[in-house]
Every structure is written in structure tokens, then in C-alpha cells.
N, CA and C of each residue as an Amber inpcrd file, in Angstrom:
protein
   279
   0.8520000  -1.1790000   0.0000000   0.0000000   0.0000000   0.0000000
   0.8960000   1.2400000   0.0000000   0.3090000   2.3480000  -0.3000000
   1.0750000   3.5830000  -0.3960000   1.3960000   4.2000000   0.9470000
   2.2520000   5.1750000   0.9300000   2.6160000   5.9780000   2.1000000
   3.2240000   5.1610000   3.2400000   3.8550000   4.0540000   2.9300000
   4.5180000   3.2610000   3.9540000   3.5850000   2.5090000   4.8810000
   2.2940000   2.4810000   4.5710000   1.3420000   1.7690000   5.4100000
   1.4250000   0.2840000   5.0860000   1.4960000  -0.5110000   6.1150000
   1.5930000  -1.9550000   5.9560000   0.2480000  -2.5770000   6.3090000
  -0.2420000  -3.4260000   5.4190000  -1.4710000  -4.1610000   5.6890000
  -1.1140000  -5.3380000   6.5890000  -1.6600000  -5.3340000   7.7800000
  -1.3820000  -6.4100000   8.7310000  -2.2900000  -7.6060000   8.4560000
  -1.9500000  -8.7230000   9.0380000  -2.7810000  -9.9180000   8.8730000
  -4.1600000  -9.7170000   9.4990000  -4.2340000  -8.9440000  10.5700000
  -5.5320000  -8.6690000  11.1980000  -6.3800000  -7.8040000  10.2660000
  -5.7720000  -6.7870000   9.6550000  -6.5050000  -5.9470000   8.7020000
  -7.0360000  -6.7870000   7.5470000  -6.1950000  -7.6480000   7.0180000
  -6.5960000  -8.4940000   5.8940000  -7.7170000  -9.4450000   6.3130000
  -7.6180000  -9.9910000   7.5140000  -8.6400000 -10.9150000   8.0150000
  -9.9890000 -10.2110000   8.1260000 -10.0060000  -9.0390000   8.7550000
 -11.2480000  -8.2870000   8.9350000 -11.8510000  -7.9250000   7.5800000
 -11.0340000  -7.4170000   6.6800000 -11.5580000  -7.0100000   5.3750000
 -12.0300000  -8.2030000   4.5550000 -11.3950000  -9.3520000   4.7000000
 -11.8700000 -10.5600000   4.0520000 -13.2310000 -10.9700000   4.6180000
 -13.3890000 -10.8550000   5.9400000 -14.6800000 -11.1740000   6.5550000
 -15.7770000 -10.2280000   6.0690000 -15.4440000  -8.9470000   5.8820000
 -16.4170000  -7.9850000   5.3490000 -16.8170000  -8.3920000   3.9340000
 -15.8510000  -8.7430000   3.1140000 -16.1400000  -9.1590000   1.7440000
 -17.0070000 -10.4250000   1.7230000 -16.6920000 -11.3750000   2.5910000
 -17.5160000 -12.5860000   2.6810000 -18.9500000 -12.2430000   3.0860000
 -19.0990000 -11.3150000   4.0310000 -20.4340000 -10.8980000   4.4570000
 -21.1770000 -10.2120000   3.3140000 -20.4710000  -9.3920000   2.5220000
 -21.1110000  -8.7510000   1.3560000 -21.6330000  -9.8110000   0.4020000
 -20.8620000 -10.8490000   0.1740000 -21.2960000 -11.9350000  -0.7100000
 -22.5220000 -12.6430000  -0.1380000 -22.5370000 -12.8640000   1.1810000
 -23.6970000 -13.4840000   1.8260000 -24.9310000 -12.6110000   1.6670000
 -24.7650000 -11.2910000   1.8400000 -25.8910000 -10.3760000   1.6900000
 -26.4530000 -10.4380000   0.2740000 -25.5780000 -10.4140000  -0.7220000
 -26.0400000 -10.4710000  -2.1080000 -26.7110000 -11.8110000  -2.4020000
 -26.1830000 -12.9020000  -1.8440000 -26.7920000 -14.2090000  -2.0530000
 -28.1870000 -14.2660000  -1.4260000 -28.3420000 -13.6140000  -0.2810000
 -29.6190000 -13.6490000   0.4270000 -30.6380000 -12.6880000  -0.1660000
 -30.2160000 -11.4580000  -0.4740000 -31.1420000 -10.3960000  -0.8570000
 -31.0680000 -10.0070000  -2.3300000 -30.0580000 -10.4930000  -3.0400000
 -29.8310000  -9.9990000  -4.3930000 -29.1280000  -8.6490000  -4.3090000
 -28.8180000  -8.0830000  -5.4700000 -28.1600000  -6.7710000  -5.4880000
 -29.1810000  -5.7280000  -5.0540000 -28.9260000  -5.1380000  -3.9050000
 -29.8530000  -4.1510000  -3.3520000 -29.5020000  -2.7490000  -3.8240000
 -30.5190000  -1.9940000  -4.1270000 -30.3510000  -0.5830000  -4.4290000
 -31.4900000   0.1600000  -3.7490000 -31.1260000   1.1320000  -2.9230000
 -32.1000000   1.9140000  -2.1590000 -31.7470000   3.3810000  -2.2890000
 -32.7100000   4.2350000  -1.9460000 -32.3380000   5.6380000  -1.7990000
 -31.5230000   5.7510000  -0.5200000 -30.8430000   6.8700000  -0.3410000
 -29.9430000   6.9940000   0.8150000 -30.6780000   6.8970000   2.1410000
 -31.9170000   7.3740000   2.1900000 -32.7060000   7.2470000   3.4140000
 -32.9790000   5.7920000   3.7620000 -33.2700000   4.9820000   2.7540000
 -33.4760000   3.5500000   2.9700000 -32.2140000   2.8740000   3.4660000
 -31.0920000   3.2390000   2.8320000 -29.8120000   2.6810000   3.2760000
 -29.5150000   3.0820000   4.7160000 -29.8140000   4.3360000   5.0550000
 -29.5360000   4.7940000   6.4220000 -30.3370000   3.9830000   7.4330000
 -31.5860000   3.6680000   7.1010000 -32.3920000   2.8590000   8.0180000
 -31.7770000   1.4700000   8.2010000 -31.3300000   0.8570000   7.1180000
 -30.7020000  -0.4690000   7.2010000 -29.4190000  -0.3960000   8.0250000
 -28.5950000   0.6100000   7.7450000 -27.3300000   0.7660000   8.4670000
 -27.5640000   0.9930000   9.9560000 -28.5250000   1.8490000  10.2840000
 -28.7800000   2.1360000  11.6990000 -29.3400000   0.9240000  12.4380000
 -30.1080000   0.0900000  11.7430000 -30.5920000  -1.1400000  12.3650000
 -29.4050000  -2.0290000  12.7180000 -28.4390000  -2.1080000  11.8210000
 -27.2400000  -2.9040000  12.0900000 -26.4080000  -2.2850000  13.2160000
 -26.2860000  -0.9720000  13.2350000 -25.5600000  -0.2930000  14.3140000
 -26.2550000  -0.5490000  15.6530000 -27.5820000  -0.5870000  15.6380000
 -28.3270000  -0.9070000  16.8520000 -27.9680000  -2.2820000  17.3890000
 -27.7400000  -3.2410000  16.4730000 -27.3420000  -4.5730000  16.9120000
 -25.9320000  -4.5660000  17.5060000 -25.0580000  -3.7110000  16.9920000
 -23.7360000  -3.5430000  17.6080000 -23.8970000  -3.0310000  19.0340000
 -24.7510000  -2.0410000  19.2000000 -24.9930000  -1.4840000  20.5310000
 -25.5510000  -2.5420000  21.4740000 -26.4970000  -3.3520000  20.9800000
 -27.0570000  -4.4150000  21.8230000 -25.9790000  -5.4170000  22.2350000
 -25.1030000  -5.7750000  21.2900000 -24.0280000  -6.7190000  21.6160000
 -23.0730000  -6.1200000  22.6470000 -22.7740000  -4.8280000  22.5200000
 -21.8910000  -4.1690000  23.4950000 -22.5440000  -4.1190000  24.8700000
 -23.8530000  -3.8140000  24.8940000 -24.5540000  -3.7530000  26.1740000
 -24.6170000  -5.1350000  26.8080000 -24.8410000  -6.1600000  26.0010000
 -24.9240000  -7.5250000  26.5210000 -23.6140000  -7.9370000  27.1770000
 -22.4760000  -7.5140000  26.5650000 -21.1740000  -7.8320000  27.1540000
 -21.0290000  -7.2240000  28.5450000 -21.7340000  -6.1260000  28.8030000
 -21.6750000  -5.4680000  30.1150000 -22.7860000  -5.9310000  31.0460000
 -23.6380000  -6.8120000  30.5390000 -24.7610000  -7.2640000  31.3590000
 -25.9010000  -6.2700000  31.3880000 -25.9240000  -5.3610000  30.4430000
 -26.9750000  -4.3460000  30.3550000 -27.9910000  -4.7340000  29.2930000
 -29.0550000  -3.9600000  29.2510000 -29.9910000  -4.0600000  28.1450000
 -30.9390000  -5.2320000  28.2550000 -31.6200000  -5.4540000  27.1610000
 -32.6460000  -6.4910000  27.0690000 -32.0800000  -7.7460000  26.4180000
 -32.7770000  -8.8520000  26.5430000 -32.3390000 -10.0630000  25.8380000
 -32.2970000  -9.7980000  24.3210000 -31.2610000 -10.3040000  23.6660000
 -31.0950000 -10.0420000  22.2440000 -30.3360000 -11.1790000  21.5800000
 -30.5310000 -11.3040000  20.2780000 -29.7520000 -12.2600000  19.4950000
 -28.3680000 -11.7080000  19.1750000 -28.1850000 -10.4170000  19.3520000
 -26.9180000  -9.7610000  19.0060000 -25.8930000 -10.0410000  20.0970000
 -25.3180000 -11.2360000  20.0580000 -24.3740000 -11.6020000  21.1130000
 -22.9550000 -11.7490000  20.6010000 -22.7300000 -11.5240000  19.3190000
 -21.4010000 -11.6540000  18.7380000 -20.9770000 -10.2900000  18.1930000
 -20.2700000  -9.5350000  19.0100000 -19.9060000  -8.1690000  18.6520000
 -19.1280000  -8.1230000  17.3430000 -18.1700000  -9.0080000  17.1720000
 -17.3730000  -9.0160000  15.9420000 -18.2690000  -9.2040000  14.7170000
 -19.1530000 -10.1850000  14.7790000 -20.0680000 -10.4490000  13.6630000
 -20.9320000  -9.2310000  13.3530000 -21.4290000  -8.5840000  14.3770000
 -22.2780000  -7.4010000  14.1740000 -21.4810000  -6.2590000  13.5410000
 -20.2400000  -6.0710000  13.9800000 -19.3950000  -5.0350000  13.3830000
 -19.1050000  -5.3330000  11.9160000 -18.8830000  -6.5900000  11.5850000
 -18.6500000  -6.9810000  10.1930000 -19.8950000  -6.6840000   9.3590000
 -21.0710000  -6.9270000   9.9100000 -22.3010000  -6.6380000   9.1800000
 -22.4710000  -5.1490000   8.9310000 -22.1190000  -4.3190000   9.9180000
 -22.1720000  -2.8640000   9.7250000 -21.2330000  -2.4490000   8.5930000
 -20.0150000  -2.9660000   8.6320000 -19.0410000  -2.6220000   7.5940000
 -19.5070000  -3.0970000   6.2250000 -20.1420000  -4.2630000   6.1640000
 -20.6210000  -4.7910000   4.8900000 -21.7670000  -3.9450000   4.3360000
 -22.6600000  -3.4940000   5.1820000 -23.7420000  -2.6120000   4.7190000
 -23.1550000  -1.2860000   4.2450000 -22.2120000  -0.7280000   4.9960000
 -21.5580000   0.5130000   4.5640000 -20.8630000   0.3130000   3.2200000
 -20.2730000  -0.8520000   3.0300000 -19.6300000  -1.1660000   1.7630000
 -20.6520000  -1.2070000   0.6310000 -21.8000000  -1.8080000   0.8710000
 -22.8490000  -1.8650000  -0.1480000 -23.3140000  -0.4600000  -0.5300000
 -23.4340000   0.4060000   0.4550000 -23.8150000   1.7990000   0.1820000
 -22.7420000   2.4620000  -0.6700000 -21.4850000   2.2880000  -0.2860000
 -20.3790000   2.8880000  -1.0350000 -20.3330000   2.3700000  -2.4710000
 -20.6390000   1.0770000  -2.6440000 -20.6730000   0.5110000  -3.9970000
 -21.7050000   1.2350000  -4.8470000 -22.8980000   1.4380000  -4.2810000
 -23.9520000   2.1200000  -5.0260000 -23.5700000   3.5640000  -5.3390000
 -23.0030000   4.2540000  -4.3710000 -22.5760000   5.6450000  -4.5810000
 -21.5420000   5.7140000  -5.6970000 -20.5760000   4.8100000  -5.6740000
 -19.5360000   4.7870000  -6.7020000 -20.1300000   4.4850000  -8.0720000
 -21.0130000   3.4850000  -8.1560000 -21.6520000   3.1650000  -9.4170000
 -22.4290000   4.3490000  -9.9770000 -23.1430000   5.0490000  -9.1010000
 -23.9310000   6.1920000  -9.5500000 -23.0600000   7.3530000  -9.9770000
 -21.8940000   7.5010000  -9.3380000 -21.0170000   8.6080000  -9.7130000
 -20.3130000   8.3400000 -11.0390000 -20.1930000   7.0530000 -11.3950000
 -19.5380000   6.6880000 -12.6490000 -20.5160000   6.6280000 -13.8200000
 -21.8210000   6.6830000 -13.5010000 -22.8510000   6.5790000 -14.5610000
 -22.9600000   7.8560000 -15.3730000
């Protein structure tokens, strides 16, 4: 990478997991395209699950399925990636 930045194995692992999650999303939902407000609602729902997982780790909050903080963070990054893909495609059109 440029500017002397070294891609670590942890960085590569996380980004590979995000890419795998993007593929899972496309397999499940097909190629999604929404207006930005729709995307924001989807992203915030995922961020809410991150918050629930963080609260659960502290013994706070309500019962939730969001018990894997790493998985929830990967899902947030994958949704953000899907939004960025759409923005890039639209800017190139």
C-alpha cells in the first residue's frame, strides 16, 4: 500500500470477513439498491445490533440475538460497503 502503510494480517482478516459478508448479503437479498434514506435505516438497524451486543457484554440491556460483537461489526461494515458501492456506481454513470 502507499505511504509506507503496511497491511497487517488482522486488517486483511477483517476485510476478508467484510467481503464474505457482502457476498452473503447479495446471495440472500440480491443486489440491493435503495435511496440513501433507505440505506440509512438499514445501516442504523445494524448499528443498533452492535450497541445491543456491546450492552450484553456489560450485562446491560434487554435479551437479544446480538451476542457476537465481531459479527455485528462486520455486518455494519458490509452494509456501509454496499452503500459505497452504489454511490460509486452512480457517480460513474
